[in-house]
MARDO-750800 format. One record per atom (N, C-alpha, C, CB): residue number from 1; x, y, z; chain; atom name. Coordinates in pm, 1 decimal, padded with zeros to 6 digits, m for minus. Glycine has a CB too. Example, Ala and Ser with C-alpha at 12.3 -4.5 7.8 and 13.67 -1.06 7.14 Angstrom:
+-----+----------+----------+----------+---+----+
|   k |        u |        v |        w | c |  a |
+-----+----------+----------+----------+---+----+
|   1 |  01319.0 | m00569.0 |  00780.0 | A |  N |
|   1 |  01230.0 | m00450.0 |  00780.0 | A | CA |
|   1 |  01320.0 | m00330.0 |  00780.0 | A |  C |
|   1 |  01130.8 | m00447.3 |  00904.6 | A | CB |
|   2 |  01285.0 | m00225.0 |  00708.0 | A |  N |
|   2 |  01367.0 | m00106.0 |  00714.0 | A | CA |
|   2 |  01290.0 |  00003.0 |  00787.0 | A |  C |
|   2 |  01408.4 | m00059.8 |  00572.5 | A | CB |
+-----+----------+----------+----------+---+----+
! end
This chain:
+-----+----------+----------+----------+---+----+
|   k |        u |        v |        w | c |  a |
+-----+----------+----------+----------+---+----+
|   1 |  04825.9 |  13203.1 |  08348.5 | A |  N |
|   1 |  04825.2 |  13163.5 |  08210.2 | A | CA |
|   1 |  04691.4 |  13093.3 |  08183.5 | A |  C |
|   1 |  04947.6 |  13071.2 |  08176.6 | A | CB |
|   2 |  04628.9 |  13128.4 |  08074.4 | A |  N |
|   2 |  04501.4 |  13068.3 |  08036.8 | A | CA |
|   2 |  04518.2 |  13003.7 |  07899.3 | A |  C |
|   2 |  04386.0 |  13175.0 |  08035.9 | A | CB |
|   3 |  04472.0 |  12877.2 |  07885.8 | A |  N |
|   3 |  04471.2 |  12808.8 |  07756.1 | A | CA |
|   3 |  04326.3 |  12804.1 |  07708.1 | A |  C |
|   3 |  04533.4 |  12663.1 |  07766.0 | A | CB |
|   4 |  04306.2 |  12852.6 |  07585.7 | A |  N |
|   4 |  04171.8 |  12859.3 |  07529.2 | A | CA |
|   4 |  04167.5 |  12776.6 |  07401.3 | A |  C |
|   4 |  04130.0 |  13006.5 |  07501.3 | A | CB |
|   5 |  04059.0 |  12700.7 |  07384.6 | A |  N |
|   5 |  04037.4 |  12622.0 |  07263.5 | A | CA |
|   5 |  03999.4 |  12718.9 |  07151.8 | A |  C |
|   5 |  03926.2 |  12512.2 |  07284.8 | A | CB |
|   6 |  04075.5 |  12719.7 |  07043.6 | A |  N |
|   6 |  04053.5 |  12814.0 |  06934.3 | A | CA |
|   6 |  03921.3 |  12789.1 |  06863.5 | A |  C |
|   6 |  04167.2 |  12806.0 |  06834.7 | A | CB |
|   7 |  03878.5 |  12664.9 |  06853.4 | A |  N |
|   7 |  03756.2 |  12633.5 |  06779.9 | A | CA |
|   7 |  03631.8 |  12675.3 |  06857.7 | A |  C |
|   7 |  03750.3 |  12484.3 |  06748.7 | A | CB |
|   8 |  03627.3 |  12646.2 |  06986.8 | A |  N |
|   8 |  03506.3 |  12674.9 |  07065.7 | A | CA |
|   8 |  03515.5 |  12805.2 |  07143.3 | A |  C |
|   8 |  03479.5 |  12561.9 |  07161.9 | A | CB |
|   9 |  03635.3 |  12851.8 |  07171.6 | A |  N |
|   9 |  03650.8 |  12974.8 |  07248.4 | A | CA |
|   9 |  03636.7 |  12953.5 |  07398.0 | A |  C |
|   9 |  03550.4 |  13076.0 |  07202.9 | A | CB |
|  10 |  03636.8 |  12829.5 |  07443.8 | A |  N |
|  10 |  03621.4 |  12799.1 |  07585.8 | A | CA |
|  10 |  03758.1 |  12782.9 |  07651.5 | A |  C |
|  10 |  03537.0 |  12671.5 |  07605.3 | A | CB |
|  11 |  03762.4 |  12807.1 |  07779.4 | A |  N |
|  11 |  03885.2 |  12793.2 |  07856.2 | A | CA |
|  11 |  03911.9 |  12645.4 |  07879.4 | A |  C |
|  11 |  03876.2 |  12870.0 |  07990.9 | A | CB |
|  12 |  04029.6 |  12600.0 |  07838.2 | A |  N |
|  12 |  04068.4 |  12460.8 |  07854.9 | A | CA |
|  12 |  04134.3 |  12440.9 |  07991.3 | A |  C |
|  12 |  04163.5 |  12417.0 |  07741.6 | A | CB |
|  13 |  04228.1 |  12528.2 |  08026.5 | A |  N |
|  13 |  04294.6 |  12520.3 |  08156.4 | A | CA |
|  13 |  04351.7 |  12656.8 |  08191.3 | A |  C |
|  13 |  04406.6 |  12412.2 |  08155.8 | A | CB |
|  14 |  04385.6 |  12670.6 |  08316.6 | A |  N |
|  14 |  04449.5 |  12794.6 |  08359.7 | A | CA |
|  14 |  04542.7 |  12764.3 |  08476.9 | A |  C |
|  14 |  04343.1 |  12901.6 |  08399.4 | A | CB |
|  15 |  04644.2 |  12846.1 |  08492.5 | A |  N |
|  15 |  04733.3 |  12839.5 |  08608.0 | A | CA |
|  15 |  04744.3 |  12981.0 |  08662.9 | A |  C |
|  15 |  04875.3 |  12780.4 |  08569.9 | A | CB |
|  16 |  04728.0 |  12993.1 |  08794.2 | A |  N |
|  16 |  04733.0 |  13125.6 |  08855.4 | A | CA |
|  16 |  04877.0 |  13169.2 |  08875.5 | A |  C |
|  16 |  04657.9 |  13126.5 |  08989.3 | A | CB |
|  17 |  04895.9 |  13297.9 |  08894.4 | A |  N |
|  17 |  05029.0 |  13354.4 |  08913.6 | A | CA |
|  17 |  05086.8 |  13306.1 |  09046.4 | A |  C |
|  17 |  05024.3 |  13509.2 |  08909.3 | A | CB |
|  18 |  05216.3 |  13290.9 |  09055.2 | A |  N |
|  18 |  05276.5 |  13248.4 |  09182.6 | A | CA |
|  18 |  05254.3 |  13354.4 |  09290.0 | A |  C |
|  18 |  05428.0 |  13221.0 |  09165.1 | A | CB |
|  19 |  05230.3 |  13309.4 |  09412.6 | A |  N |
|  19 |  05204.3 |  13400.8 |  09523.4 | A | CA |
|  19 |  05334.9 |  13464.9 |  09570.5 | A |  C |
|  19 |  05135.3 |  13326.6 |  09640.2 | A | CB |
|  20 |  05327.1 |  13590.8 |  09599.5 | A |  N |
|  20 |  05443.1 |  13662.9 |  09649.7 | A | CA |
|  20 |  05457.3 |  13634.5 |  09799.1 | A |  C |
|  20 |  05430.3 |  13816.0 |  09622.6 | A | CB |
|  21 |  05578.5 |  13611.8 |  09846.1 | A |  N |
|  21 |  05603.1 |  13584.6 |  09987.0 | A | CA |
|  21 |  05588.2 |  13713.2 |  10066.4 | A |  C |
|  21 |  05743.3 |  13523.2 |  10007.9 | A | CB |
|  22 |  05521.9 |  13704.3 |  10181.3 | A |  N |
|  22 |  05505.3 |  13822.0 |  10265.6 | A | CA |
|  22 |  05634.8 |  13856.4 |  10338.2 | A |  C |
|  22 |  05392.9 |  13799.7 |  10366.3 | A | CB |
|  23 |  05706.8 |  13754.2 |  10383.6 | A |  N |
|  23 |  05829.2 |  13775.0 |  10459.7 | A | CA |
|  23 |  05941.1 |  13693.4 |  10396.7 | A |  C |
|  23 |  05809.7 |  13736.4 |  10608.8 | A | CB |
|  24 |  06059.7 |  13750.3 |  10401.9 | A |  N |
|  24 |  06174.6 |  13682.9 |  10342.5 | A | CA |
|  24 |  06224.5 |  13567.2 |  10428.6 | A |  C |
|  24 |  06286.7 |  13782.1 |  10320.1 | A | CB |
|  25 |  06219.9 |  13585.8 |  10562.1 | A |  N |
|  25 |  06267.8 |  13479.1 |  10649.8 | A | CA |
|  25 |  06179.9 |  13469.8 |  10774.1 | A |  C |
|  25 |  06415.1 |  13503.2 |  10689.6 | A | CB |
|  26 |  06204.5 |  13369.3 |  10853.8 | A |  N |
|  26 |  06123.4 |  13342.5 |  10971.9 | A | CA |
|  26 |  06141.9 |  13449.6 |  11078.2 | A |  C |
|  26 |  06157.6 |  13206.5 |  11029.2 | A | CB |
|  27 |  06259.4 |  13504.9 |  11088.8 | A |  N |
|  27 |  06287.3 |  13607.8 |  11189.3 | A | CA |
|  27 |  06204.2 |  13734.2 |  11163.4 | A |  C |
|  27 |  06437.5 |  13642.3 |  11190.0 | A | CB |
|  28 |  06193.4 |  13773.0 |  11038.3 | A |  N |
|  28 |  06112.7 |  13889.6 |  11002.0 | A | CA |
|  28 |  05966.0 |  13864.5 |  11031.2 | A |  C |
|  28 |  06131.7 |  13924.5 |  10854.1 | A | CB |
|  29 |  05919.5 |  13745.3 |  11004.2 | A |  N |
|  29 |  05780.3 |  13710.5 |  11032.4 | A | CA |
|  29 |  05753.6 |  13712.3 |  11182.8 | A |  C |
|  29 |  05746.5 |  13572.3 |  10974.0 | A | CB |
|  30 |  05846.8 |  13661.9 |  11262.7 | A |  N |
|  30 |  05830.2 |  13661.5 |  11408.0 | A | CA |
|  30 |  05827.6 |  13804.2 |  11462.0 | A |  C |
|  30 |  05943.2 |  13581.2 |  11475.1 | A | CB |
|  31 |  05912.6 |  13890.8 |  11407.4 | A |  N |
|  31 |  05915.0 |  14031.2 |  11450.5 | A | CA |
|  31 |  05781.7 |  14098.8 |  11418.6 | A |  C |
|  31 |  06031.5 |  14107.4 |  11382.3 | A | CB |
|  32 |  05727.3 |  14072.2 |  11301.5 | A |  N |
|  32 |  05598.6 |  14130.0 |  11262.7 | A | CA |
|  32 |  05487.1 |  14081.1 |  11355.9 | A |  C |
|  32 |  05565.5 |  14094.1 |  11116.1 | A | CB |
|  33 |  05492.2 |  13954.6 |  11394.8 | A |  N |
|  33 |  05391.4 |  13899.7 |  11487.5 | A | CA |
|  33 |  05401.1 |  13967.2 |  11623.9 | A |  C |
|  33 |  05408.9 |  13746.5 |  11502.9 | A | CB |
|  34 |  05523.6 |  13989.9 |  11674.0 | A |  N |
|  34 |  05541.2 |  14056.9 |  11803.3 | A | CA |
|  34 |  05488.6 |  14199.2 |  11797.0 | A |  C |
|  34 |  05689.4 |  14057.0 |  11845.1 | A | CB |
|  35 |  05517.7 |  14269.9 |  11689.0 | A |  N |
|  35 |  05468.0 |  14407.4 |  11673.1 | A | CA |
|  35 |  05315.9 |  14410.2 |  11667.9 | A |  C |
|  35 |  05525.8 |  14471.4 |  11545.9 | A | CB |
|  36 |  05256.6 |  14313.2 |  11599.9 | A |  N |
|  36 |  05111.3 |  14306.9 |  11591.4 | A | CA |
|  36 |  05050.6 |  14278.6 |  11729.0 | A |  C |
|  36 |  05067.9 |  14199.1 |  11490.4 | A | CB |
|  37 |  05113.4 |  14190.7 |  11808.2 | A |  N |
|  37 |  05064.4 |  14161.5 |  11942.7 | A | CA |
|  37 |  05072.7 |  14284.6 |  12032.6 | A |  C |
|  37 |  05143.8 |  14046.2 |  12004.1 | A | CB |
|  38 |  05181.8 |  14360.2 |  12020.6 | A |  N |
|  38 |  05196.8 |  14482.5 |  12099.7 | A | CA |
|  38 |  05090.4 |  14585.0 |  12061.5 | A |  C |
|  38 |  05337.3 |  14542.2 |  12080.3 | A | CB |
|  39 |  05062.2 |  14595.6 |  11932.3 | A |  N |
|  39 |  04959.7 |  14690.3 |  11885.9 | A | CA |
|  39 |  04821.7 |  14650.9 |  11937.8 | A |  C |
|  39 |  04958.1 |  14697.2 |  11731.7 | A | CB |
|  40 |  04791.8 |  14520.9 |  11935.4 | A |  N |
|  40 |  04663.6 |  14472.9 |  11987.4 | A | CA |
|  40 |  04650.4 |  14504.2 |  12135.8 | A |  C |
|  40 |  04648.9 |  14321.8 |  11963.8 | A | CB |
|  41 |  04757.0 |  14481.3 |  12211.6 | A |  N |
|  41 |  04755.0 |  14507.8 |  12355.3 | A | CA |
|  41 |  04734.6 |  14656.4 |  12382.2 | A |  C |
|  41 |  04885.2 |  14459.3 |  12420.9 | A | CB |
|  42 |  04799.2 |  14740.5 |  12303.3 | A |  N |
|  42 |  04784.5 |  14884.9 |  12319.0 | A | CA |
|  42 |  04640.5 |  14929.1 |  12291.7 | A |  C |
|  42 |  04881.0 |  14958.5 |  12225.3 | A | CB |
|  43 |  04581.7 |  14877.0 |  12188.0 | A |  N |
|  43 |  04442.4 |  14911.0 |  12154.8 | A | CA |
|  43 |  04349.2 |  14864.0 |  12265.5 | A |  C |
|  43 |  04400.8 |  14847.8 |  12019.6 | A | CB |
|  44 |  04375.2 |  14745.9 |  12321.3 | A |  N |
|  44 |  04291.8 |  14694.7 |  12429.7 | A | CA |
|  44 |  04302.2 |  14783.7 |  12553.2 | A |  C |
|  44 |  04332.0 |  14551.0 |  12464.7 | A | CB |
|  45 |  04425.9 |  14826.1 |  12588.9 | A |  N |
|  45 |  04443.5 |  14913.7 |  12705.0 | A | CA |
|  45 |  04370.8 |  15045.9 |  12684.5 | A |  C |
|  45 |  04592.8 |  14939.1 |  12731.4 | A | CB |
|  46 |  04375.7 |  15099.9 |  12563.8 | A |  N |
|  46 |  04306.4 |  15225.6 |  12536.1 | A | CA |
|  46 |  04155.4 |  15209.4 |  12551.3 | A |  C |
|  46 |  04340.1 |  15275.4 |  12395.1 | A | CB |
|  47 |  04101.0 |  15096.0 |  12506.8 | A |  N |
|  47 |  03957.1 |  15075.1 |  12518.0 | A | CA |
|  47 |  03915.4 |  15057.1 |  12664.3 | A |  C |
|  47 |  03914.4 |  14953.1 |  12435.2 | A | CB |
|  48 |  04000.1 |  14992.7 |  12745.0 | A |  N |
|  48 |  03969.3 |  14977.5 |  12887.8 | A | CA |
|  48 |  03969.7 |  15114.1 |  12956.2 | A |  C |
|  48 |  04071.3 |  14882.5 |  12956.4 | A | CB |
|  49 |  04069.2 |  15197.4 |  12925.8 | A |  N |
|  49 |  04074.3 |  15331.6 |  12983.7 | A | CA |
|  49 |  03954.3 |  15414.8 |  12941.1 | A |  C |
|  49 |  04203.5 |  15402.1 |  12943.2 | A | CB |
|  50 |  03916.7 |  15404.0 |  12816.2 | A |  N |
|  50 |  03800.1 |  15478.3 |  12767.1 | A | CA |
|  50 |  03673.0 |  15433.3 |  12837.3 | A |  C |
|  50 |  03785.2 |  15460.7 |  12615.7 | A | CB |
|  51 |  03662.3 |  15304.5 |  12865.5 | A |  N |
|  51 |  03543.6 |  15252.6 |  12934.1 | A | CA |
|  51 |  03538.7 |  15304.2 |  13078.0 | A |  C |
|  51 |  03543.0 |  15097.8 |  12932.5 | A | CB |
|  52 |  03653.4 |  15312.4 |  13146.1 | A |  N |
|  52 |  03657.1 |  15367.6 |  13281.9 | A | CA |
|  52 |  03615.1 |  15514.3 |  13280.3 | A |  C |
|  52 |  03798.6 |  15353.0 |  13343.3 | A | CB |
|  53 |  03670.7 |  15590.1 |  13187.6 | A |  N |
|  53 |  03638.0 |  15732.0 |  13177.5 | A | CA |
|  53 |  03492.3 |  15751.6 |  13137.6 | A |  C |
|  53 |  03730.0 |  15801.0 |  13076.7 | A | CB |
|  54 |  03437.7 |  15659.6 |  13062.8 | A |  N |
|  54 |  03298.6 |  15669.5 |  13019.1 | A | CA |
|  54 |  03204.9 |  15666.4 |  13138.8 | A |  C |
|  54 |  03264.2 |  15555.9 |  12921.7 | A | CB |
|  55 |  03231.2 |  15579.9 |  13235.8 | A |  N |
|  55 |  03146.6 |  15570.4 |  13354.3 | A | CA |
|  55 |  03151.7 |  15700.9 |  13433.5 | A |  C |
|  55 |  03190.4 |  15452.0 |  13442.9 | A | CB |
|  56 |  03270.9 |  15757.4 |  13450.8 | A |  N |
|  56 |  03284.6 |  15883.5 |  13523.2 | A | CA |
|  56 |  03212.9 |  15996.9 |  13450.2 | A |  C |
|  56 |  03432.8 |  15918.2 |  13542.0 | A | CB |
|  57 |  03225.3 |  16000.9 |  13319.2 | A |  N |
|  57 |  03160.5 |  16104.9 |  13240.2 | A | CA |
|  57 |  03008.5 |  16095.4 |  13250.8 | A |  C |
|  57 |  03203.8 |  16095.1 |  13093.7 | A | CB |
|  58 |  02955.6 |  15973.1 |  13245.2 | A |  N |
|  58 |  02811.1 |  15956.1 |  13257.2 | A | CA |
|  58 |  02762.0 |  15997.0 |  13395.2 | A |  C |
|  58 |  02772.1 |  15811.6 |  13228.7 | A | CB |
|  59 |  02839.9 |  15967.6 |  13500.1 | A |  N |
|  59 |  02800.9 |  16010.0 |  13634.8 | A | CA |
|  59 |  02797.0 |  16161.8 |  13645.4 | A |  C |
|  59 |  02897.5 |  15952.7 |  13739.1 | A | CB |
|  60 |  02894.8 |  16231.4 |  13586.9 | A |  N |
|  60 |  02896.5 |  16377.2 |  13588.5 | A | CA |
|  60 |  02776.7 |  16434.8 |  13513.0 | A |  C |
|  60 |  03027.0 |  16429.3 |  13527.9 | A | CB |
|  61 |  02746.0 |  16377.0 |  13397.7 | A |  N |
|  61 |  02631.5 |  16425.1 |  13319.8 | A | CA |
|  61 |  02501.2 |  16404.5 |  13395.9 | A |  C |
|  61 |  02624.9 |  16353.6 |  13184.1 | A | CB |
|  62 |  02489.3 |  16290.4 |  13464.0 | A |  N |
|  62 |  02368.3 |  16262.6 |  13541.2 | A | CA |
|  62 |  02354.8 |  16361.6 |  13656.3 | A |  C |
|  62 |  02370.1 |  16118.4 |  13594.8 | A | CB |
|  63 |  02464.2 |  16388.9 |  13727.3 | A |  N |
|  63 |  02459.8 |  16484.3 |  13838.6 | A | CA |
|  63 |  02421.0 |  16622.9 |  13787.8 | A |  C |
|  63 |  02596.4 |  16490.1 |  13911.3 | A | CB |
|  64 |  02472.6 |  16662.7 |  13673.0 | A |  N |
|  64 |  02438.0 |  16792.5 |  13615.2 | A | CA |
|  64 |  02289.3 |  16797.7 |  13577.7 | A |  C |
|  64 |  02525.4 |  16821.1 |  13491.3 | A | CB |
|  65 |  02237.5 |  16689.5 |  13520.8 | A |  N |
|  65 |  02095.7 |  16685.8 |  13483.6 | A | CA |
|  65 |  02006.9 |  16691.1 |  13607.9 | A |  C |
|  65 |  02064.6 |  16558.9 |  13401.4 | A | CB |
|  66 |  02046.0 |  16624.4 |  13715.8 | A |  N |
|  66 |  01968.4 |  16628.5 |  13841.0 | A | CA |
|  66 |  01970.5 |  16769.6 |  13897.4 | A |  C |
|  66 |  02024.9 |  16527.6 |  13945.5 | A | CB |
|  67 |  02086.3 |  16834.8 |  13892.9 | A |  N |
|  67 |  02096.1 |  16972.0 |  13943.9 | A | CA |
|  67 |  02006.7 |  17066.3 |  13863.2 | A |  C |
|  67 |  02242.6 |  17020.9 |  13939.7 | A | CB |
|  68 |  02006.8 |  17051.8 |  13731.0 | A |  N |
|  68 |  01921.4 |  17136.4 |  13646.7 | A | CA |
|  68 |  01774.3 |  17109.5 |  13672.6 | A |  C |
|  68 |  01952.9 |  17113.8 |  13498.9 | A | CB |
|  69 |  01738.7 |  16984.0 |  13695.8 | A |  N |
|  69 |  01599.1 |  16949.0 |  13722.5 | A | CA |
|  69 |  01552.6 |  17009.6 |  13854.6 | A |  C |
|  69 |  01581.4 |  16796.2 |  13724.9 | A | CB |
|  70 |  01640.4 |  17014.4 |  13954.4 | A |  N |
|  70 |  01604.2 |  17073.8 |  14083.5 | A | CA |
|  70 |  01590.0 |  17224.4 |  14071.5 | A |  C |
|  70 |  01708.6 |  17039.2 |  14190.1 | A | CB |
|  71 |  01672.6 |  17289.3 |  13987.9 | A |  N |
|  71 |  01668.9 |  17434.3 |  13970.7 | A | CA |
|  71 |  01555.0 |  17479.6 |  13879.9 | A |  C |
|  71 |  01800.5 |  17482.7 |  13914.8 | A | CB |
|  72 |  01499.7 |  17391.0 |  13801.1 | A |  N |
|  72 |  01393.8 |  17427.5 |  13705.7 | A | CA |
|  72 |  01265.2 |  17460.6 |  13782.8 | A |  C |
|  72 |  01368.4 |  17311.1 |  13603.0 | A | CB |
|  73 |  01187.5 |  17554.8 |  13730.2 | A |  N |
|  73 |  01062.0 |  17589.7 |  13798.1 | A | CA |
|  73 |  00961.6 |  17473.6 |  13793.0 | A |  C |
|  73 |  01000.1 |  17715.7 |  13734.1 | A | CB |
|  74 |  00881.7 |  17465.6 |  13897.3 | A |  N |
|  74 |  00779.5 |  17360.5 |  13905.4 | A | CA |
|  74 |  00662.7 |  17397.3 |  13814.1 | A |  C |
|  74 |  00730.4 |  17340.9 |  14052.9 | A | CB |
|  75 |  00584.8 |  17300.6 |  13774.2 | A |  N |
|  75 |  00465.7 |  17325.6 |  13694.4 | A | CA |
|  75 |  00475.4 |  17262.1 |  13557.4 | A |  C |
|  75 |  00442.4 |  17473.5 |  13680.4 | A | CB |
|  76 |  00367.2 |  17282.3 |  13481.6 | A |  N |
|  76 |  00360.8 |  17225.1 |  13347.3 | A | CA |
|  76 |  00450.4 |  17303.7 |  13252.8 | A |  C |
|  76 |  00215.8 |  17223.8 |  13295.2 | A | CB |
|  77 |  00511.0 |  17236.4 |  13156.5 | A |  N |
|  77 |  00588.9 |  17309.5 |  13057.6 | A | CA |
|  77 |  00495.8 |  17385.6 |  12963.1 | A |  C |
|  77 |  00679.7 |  17213.2 |  12978.2 | A | CB |
|  78 |  00538.7 |  17500.0 |  12917.6 | A |  N |
|  78 |  00458.6 |  17584.9 |  12830.5 | A | CA |
|  78 |  00473.0 |  17533.0 |  12686.4 | A |  C |
|  78 |  00502.9 |  17735.6 |  12841.8 | A | CB |
|  79 |  00357.8 |  17508.2 |  12621.4 | A |  N |
|  79 |  00357.6 |  17460.6 |  12483.9 | A | CA |
|  79 |  00312.6 |  17572.4 |  12390.8 | A |  C |
|  79 |  00266.5 |  17337.1 |  12468.7 | A | CB |
|  80 |  00343.5 |  17561.2 |  12262.4 | A |  N |
|  80 |  00299.8 |  17661.2 |  12164.6 | A | CA |
|  80 |  00147.4 |  17666.6 |  12157.8 | A |  C |
|  80 |  00358.3 |  17630.0 |  12025.2 | A | CB |
|  81 |  00081.8 |  17553.9 |  12175.9 | A |  N |
|  81 | m00063.7 |  17547.6 |  12170.0 | A | CA |
|  81 | m00126.0 |  17629.2 |  12282.3 | A |  C |
|  81 | m00111.3 |  17402.6 |  12177.4 | A | CB |
|  82 | m00061.6 |  17634.0 |  12397.3 | A |  N |
|  82 | m00115.0 |  17708.6 |  12511.0 | A | CA |
|  82 | m00108.8 |  17858.8 |  12488.5 | A |  C |
|  82 | m00039.4 |  17672.7 |  12637.1 | A | CB |
|  83 | m00023.6 |  17907.5 |  12402.3 | A |  N |
|  83 | m00005.9 |  18050.1 |  12379.5 | A | CA |
|  83 | m00117.6 |  18109.5 |  12294.6 | A |  C |
|  83 |  00127.2 |  18075.3 |  12313.6 | A | CB |
|  84 | m00189.8 |  18029.8 |  12218.5 | A |  N |
|  84 | m00295.9 |  18082.8 |  12130.9 | A | CA |
|  84 | m00418.3 |  18121.6 |  12206.6 | A |  C |
|  84 | m00333.3 |  17982.5 |  12026.4 | A | CB |
+-----+----------+----------+----------+---+----+
! end
């Protein structure tokens, strides 16, 4: 609710709308907190697993790059400028 002075057009006072309750009772709020904690733990476990797999994936990529480097012919790489 806003009260405005008719003569000056300025806001005299205001009251904000009442806040809506997120939870009806304490039990519902506690259940929501437990669910949120479980979700956080699940996300953390997934990130740890991804980090473990990341190290293995990088090792495989490195081994593949070393193998390709050994199989590549020796010498200078051919540039477009050298072809003219």
